[in-house]
N, C-alpha and C positions, 0 to 999 in steps of 0.2 A: 644589425640583421633583423629581418622582418619575420620572426618565428621560424618554424621548421618548414622547409621548401618540399622536402621529399622524405618518405619513410618506406624502406624496402619491405619490411615485415607487413606493414599496413597494405601496400600496394599488392603484394603477393596474396595476402588474405582476401582481399577483394576480387582478385582474379579467380581464385578457387578457395573459398572458405572451408572447404571440407578437408583440406591438407593441413595436417597438424605440424609437421616439421618446418618451422619458419626460421631456423638458424641460418646464418650467412652462407655456410658451406653447402647446406641443402638448397637454398635459393640459387646459389651460383651454379650448382649441377643442372638445376631445371631451367633457369632463365638467363644465366650468364653466358660467357664466351667459351666455356668449357674448361678453362684453366682452374687448377685446384688451389686452395688456400694453403700456402707454405708456412707451416708452423715450426720450421727448423731453429728459428730464432725469433725473439720478440720483434726485431726489425723487419724481418722477412714477413712475419704474420701481418704486421701493420701495413707494409707496402702492398702485399697481394690482396689484403682485404679492402684497402682503398681502391685498388685497381677494380676489384669485383663490384664494389658499390658504384663506381663510375659506370660501368657496363650495364649493371642491373637497373639503374635509373632509366636509361635509354630503353632496354627491352620491356621492362615492366610498364613504362609509360605508353609504349606502342600497344602492348596487350590491353591495357586499360581503355585506351581510346577506341581500339577495334571492337570491344565489347560494350562500348557505350557507358563505361564506369568512370571515366576520368573526372567528369564533374562532380560525381557523388565523392570521390577521393579528395578532390580539392576543396570543395565547399562544405563538406560534411566531416569526413573522417579525420583529416588533418587538423581543422580547428577543434574538433571534439577531443583529440589527443592532447592539445594544448590546455583545454579547459579541464580535462580530467587530472592533468599534472597538477594544476592549481588546487583543485579539489582534495587531491591526495595530501599536498603539503598543508593544507588548512586543517584537515581532520575534522573530528567531531568530539566535542567535550563530554566526558562521562563522569558519573557519580561513583567513585570507587567504594565508598561505603554501602551504597545501594547494591552494587554488584556482589560485595562480600556477604551482605545479608541474604540476597537471593541464592547465592551458592550454599550457604549454611542451611537454608531452608529446604532446597531441593535435596541435599545430601541427607538431611534429617528425614525427609519423606522416604528416601530410598531405605535407610536404616529401619524406619518403622513398618514399611510395607515388607520388608524382607523377613522381619520377625513375625509379621502376621502370615506370611506364606509359609513359614516353617510351622507355626502353630497349627495351620490348616491340615498338615499332613502328619503332624506329631513328631517331627525330627527335622535336623538341620540338613540342608543340601545347598549346593552352589547354584544360585538362581541364574548365574550367567553362563553356565555349563550346558550346552545342548545335550550332551550324553546323559548328564544327571537328570535334567528336565525330562527327557524321554522316559527314563526309568520311573520317575514319579507320575507322570501323566498317563503313560499307557500301560506300564506293568503294575503299578501299585493301585492307581485309581481307575484303571480300566476305561478310560475315557476314549471317545471315538478317535480313530487314527486320522492324522493329517496326511499331506502328500508325502508319498514314498521317495526317499533320496538314498544315496549310496550309504550314508551313515545311519540310516534308520528312517525317522520321519521329521518333517519340518517343524521347527519351534520358533520361527520368526514372529514378528509382531502381527503380521496379517494372519498367520496360522493360529496364533493364540486367540486373536479376535474372533475368528470363525469358530474355534472351539468353545470360546465362552458363550457365543450365541447359541451354539448346538447344545451344550451341556448345562450352562448355568452355574457351573461350579464356582464357589467363591475364590478358590485358588487363582483362577485365571484372571479375576479382577485385580489381585494383588500383583500378579506377574505383569500385567499390562501397565499398571501404575508404576511399577519399578522401572520398566523400560522407558516410559514417558519422563518420569522426573530424572532418571539417570542421563537422559539425552539433554534435558534442559541444563542440569548441573555442568555437563561437559561443555555445553555452549557458553555459559557464564564463565566457566574457567578459562576457556580459550579467549574470551574478551579480556578478562583480567590480565592474561599474560601479554596482550598486545597493547597495554596502555603505555604510551611514551612519557618522557619526563615532563612534557608540557600538559599532562593530564588529559590528553586527547588520544583518540584512536585514529591512526592513519591507514585505512585500507588501501590495497592496491587494485585498481580496475583493470580487468583484462579486456582489451579491445579486439583481440584476435583469437579468442578461444571458442566461442559458440559458432556454430554453423549458419545461425539465423540473423546475425547482426546484433544480438542482445549483448549487453555488457556482462561481465562476470566480475566476482570480487573475491580476493583471498587476503589473508593476513590482517584481520580476519575476514570471513565471508559475511558482510554486512547484508547481502541480498538474501540471506538464510535465517535471519532472526525470525523465530516463530510467530505466526499470526493466527493460527487456526484455533487456538484455545486462549481463553482469557489468562490463564496462568503463563502461557508462553508469551502472550503480549506484554505482561508486566516487565519482562526484561527491557522493553523499550523505555520504561521509567528511568533507567540508568543513563539514557542518552539525554544530555541536558544542554541548554544554551550556555555558551561560555561567558567568561567575565566581560562585561561592557555590552552584553547583548540581553534583550529582555524576553526572548522566547525563540522557539522553533516554528517554522511555518512549513506545513506539509500541504502539497497539492498533487492530486492524482486524477487520472482519466477514469471516467465511469463507463464501463462496458466497451472498452476500446476495441476489443477483438470482435465483438458483434457489430460494432459500427463499421469496422474494416470489412467484415463479411457482407454487410449491407451494400457498401460501397462497391466492392469487387464483383458482387453477384448482380447488383442493380435490381434486387427483387423489390418489386412495387409494394408488396404487403409488408415486408420487413421495414423498408423505408418509411411506410406510413405508420408503423408502430412506433417508430422513434419520433416522427413528427407529431404524433398525438400527446407526447409528454407524459403519457401515463406509465404505470409500471410495465417495463418491456416484456418480462416473462409471462405476466398475468395477461397482457394483450395478446401476445402470441398463443397462449393457452386458450384464450377465448376463440381465436380463429380455428384452432386445431379441434378443439371439442365441441364447436358449434354452440357456444353459450355466450351469455353477456359477461363483460369483464367483472362486473360486481358478483356474479355467480362462480367465478373460479376459486376453488378452494385451495389450501396450502399444498395438498398432495398433487393437484393438477399442476400448479405452478412449479413445484419441485421436479416433476418429471420432464416438463418442457425446458426448464433451465438445464438440467442434466443432458438432455439431448441436443439442445442448441449449441452448448459448448463442446460437447462430444463429437458432433459431426465435423467439426473443423480438425479433429484429431483422427479421423477415420474410424470412429466408434461403430462397431458391429452391433447387430441385434442381440448377439449372445452377450457382448459387454455391457449393453444397456440393460439387459434383463438382470444381469448380476448386480449392477449398480442400483437399479430400482427395486430389486426383489421381486420382479414379475416373471412370468414364463417368457421364453424366447419368441413364442408366437405372438404374445401380447406386445412385446417390445417391437417386433417386425411390423405388426399392424400400426403401432404408433409412429414408426418411422415412415411407413408408407403414406399415412395420412399427412404427415408433416411435409413430405415432398410433394404431395398432390396439391397442398394448400400453398406451398412456397416453392413453385416451380422454378424460380429464378435461382434459388440456392441449389436445387437439384441439378440443374443444367451447368451451374458454375463448377460445382464439385466434380461433375463428370468431365467437363471440358479441361480443367486445370491439370488433371492427371494425364489426359490424352495429349495435351499440348506439351507437357513436360516429357512424355514418352517420346514425342516426335523430335523435340529440339535438344533434349537431354538435360534441361535445367527448369527451375521456376524462377519467377521475378517478383520483386516487391513493388510498390508503388513508385519507388524511386530508382528502380532498375536493378536493385541488388540481386545477385544471381546465387542460387544454391544448385550445384550439379548432382545429379542423382543417377549415376550409371547402372545401378541395381534395378532401374525400372525395367531394363532389358534382360534381366537375369533369368536363367533357366530354373533357378531355385526358387520355388514358390514363396517360401517364408521370407526370403531377402527381398523378393519383388513386392510382396505386401507390405513390408516395412518401408520400403522406398515409396510406395503409393501413399502411405500415411503421412510420410515426410512431405510429399508433393502437395498434399492437401493443407498442411499446417504451416509450411515454410513461408508462403506469401502472406499469411496473416500475422504470424509471429514476427516476421521480418519487417513488414510494413509498420507494425507496432514499435519496433525498435528504431526504424527510421524516424517515426513521428516524434518519439520521446527525445531523440537526439536533435532533431530540428527544433524542438521546444527549448532544450537547454541552451542552444546557441542564441535563440531569440531572447530568452530571459536574460542571459549574461550580457548581451549587446544592450537590452534596454536599461539594465542596471548601470552600465557604464555611460550611456547617453544621459540618463537622469541623474548621474553622479550620486548614486545611493551608496551607502556603507554596508548595507545587508549583503549577504553572500551566500552563494550556492555551496552546499556541503556534500550531499549524496544524491545519487539516482538508484532508486531501488525499484526494479520492474517499470511500473507505469507511474511512479511517484517521484516527485522531487522534494528534497528537504533543504530548507535555507535556515540560517541564522539571522535573526532580525534585530536591527538597531533600534534604540528608543526613538520615537518620533517618526518611524518609517512604517509603522505597521499597516496603515491604510494604504499607503503608497505602494509598498511591495506586495501586498495581497491583490490590489487591483492590477498591478503590472504582471505578476505571475499568471493569474487567471486569465488575463487578456492574451498575453503572448502564447500560452499553452493552447488556448482555445482557437487561435488562428494559425497553428504550426503547419497544418496542412488542410486544404479544402475538400474534406470528405463529403460525400452526398448525404450522409448521416452526420451532421455537424458534431465536432468534438464537444464533449461535455466536461467541465473541470470543476471539482470541488476542493475547497481548501479549508485548513484549520490551524489555529495558533494555540501554543501551549508551552508551558516551562520545560516539558519534556516531550520526547518523541511520541510516547504514548498519549499524553494529553492533547497533543496536536491533532491526533487522529480524528476523522470526521465521518 
């Protein structure tokens, strides 16, 4: 048998990725011959399920072909399913002692910060209780009120951060630290509980979960290992090369979403910014502010970076003003100048929503569709959410297509060159491989080459790679 020839869940997902119910009974109801799955006995259930699968293959194949998705199904999604199964079986090695050490450290930080929080107000209270937090913050300390809700006022991390900036009260720093380290401790505890007898963690990749084509990960979610803080990144020190391997290789795409934006919009100035080889955001900032690239200061660069990425998510002037801590008028002026200088991006963002409203869906570079019926909704809020999805789906989905193409190219090249190094994980725009002694140069060259030619974007793909004994050390 030459691998899996058909997968009903994958086919139904490609036909409409927004539909969550992919169980056989649901698929039979939507795409089958109308007969129900008979569960009166195990024999009847097997018989009617087999019959349903037979009819579903025919009807879903027709749907895929009519929508121009059959080639994507056959050449990408089915081979990726097989590859993901191999990666799940291999897993990734972990250092249990390092995880235990990290858990003890983070729990110790929670204990220390909790005592410091109690000392701040002169008595003990439950730092995890929103009700008790409200009493301490707003009744005892008389701090500014946060957003009003049914049970009083919000005490989530975002509200506490706002309150900390507003009041500067030391209690808030302790509360935020407790939230941060408790989350890290919970993450580490979850990893420890998932270590298999072989000393490795075997995550499960979800191929039919996200609406954009991105992979998901559960048991545990390895796509959610913290990266924003150095403390969070240290968790990656616990992921190591297994016995017989000399290190982990990580390779990822640089600014892939901006490169896809340049490709889809065909904006001359954005393409030129990539072709220059200089710092992308500084180059764009120089165009926006009308200065030389060397005169762009960190604040200018920060503003342009936030806006460049935000535009693909339907960022409003109000959202940009909150993000950059400037007035809405300043934010709108910045956006107006951006669109004036980069007219191709302006036209693309306008056209993509209009086209999606006309045909009912968006498409990626590989033809993957996302249906957005709410674009025609009478409800303004639902319509605006759908418009933001229409902006983002082609970019996110195209990034998903490219990394999947890269995975297949890398795997094929490894087989062709008969290398023993192997692919372990895909995390967003990054691939992680376990490297055999004597193959470091060969596998590094192979991975960067194959990822770099995964798809011919107008703004060529840029790949960076690093090797280390741990996932953290391999970061680049």
